[in-house]
C-alpha positions in Angstrom: 0.0 0.0 0.0 1.4 3.4 -0.9 1.9 6.2 1.6 -1.1 8.3 0.5 -3.4 5.3 0.5 -2.4 4.6 4.1 -3.2 8.2 5.0 -6.7 8.0 3.4 -7.4 4.7 5.1 -6.3 6.1 8.5 -8.5 9.1 7.9 -11.5 6.9 7.1 -10.9 4.7 10.1 -10.6 7.8 12.4 -13.7 9.7 11.0 -16.1 6.8 10.7 -16.8 6.6 14.5 -17.1 10.4 14.7 -19.6 10.4 11.8 -21.7 7.8 13.6 -22.1 10.1 16.6 -23.7 12.8 14.5 -26.4 10.3 13.5 -27.6 10.1 17.1 -29.5 13.4 17.2 -31.7 12.4 20.1 -34.9 12.0 18.1 -36.3 15.5 18.9 -36.9 14.8 22.6 -37.9 17.8 24.6 -36.2 18.5 27.9 -38.1 20.4 30.5 -36.4 21.9 33.4 -38.2 23.3 36.4 -36.5 25.7 38.9 -38.2 26.6 42.2 -36.8 29.6 44.0 -39.2 29.7 46.9 -39.3 27.3 49.8 -42.4 25.5 51.0 -42.5 27.6 54.2 -42.4 30.9 52.2 -45.2 29.8 49.9 -47.4 28.7 52.8 -46.7 32.0 54.6 -47.6 33.9 51.4 -50.8 32.0 51.1 -51.8 32.5 54.7 -51.1 36.3 54.3 -53.3 36.4 51.2 -56.1 34.6 53.1 -55.8 36.9 56.1 -56.0 40.0 53.8 -59.1 38.6 52.0 -57.3 38.2 48.7 -58.4 34.5 48.6 -61.2 32.7 50.4 -60.7 30.0 53.1 -61.6 27.3 50.6 -59.2 28.7 48.0 -56.5 28.7 50.7 -57.1 25.1 51.5 -57.0 24.1 47.8 -53.9 26.1 47.1 -52.2 24.9 50.3 -52.7 21.3 49.2 -51.2 22.1 45.7 -48.2 23.8 47.2 -47.5 20.9 49.6 -47.9 18.4 46.8 -45.5 20.4 44.5 -42.8 20.4 47.1 -42.9 16.6 47.7 
């Protein structure tokens, strides 16, 4: 085998695995990331304050309180 043929063969052998990686594009999967910056305690205190100020009713408070606790589990 001549020198240039060895170089071409080496190049093909090196690039084939790399080209295979580009074929694995992930299939269009969507990644969802959720960041929570408040603590459970802070959210519960905010809800309680809203209830005491009349912004939300007692029943709304109970519903929202359950949702907040469930979210933080």
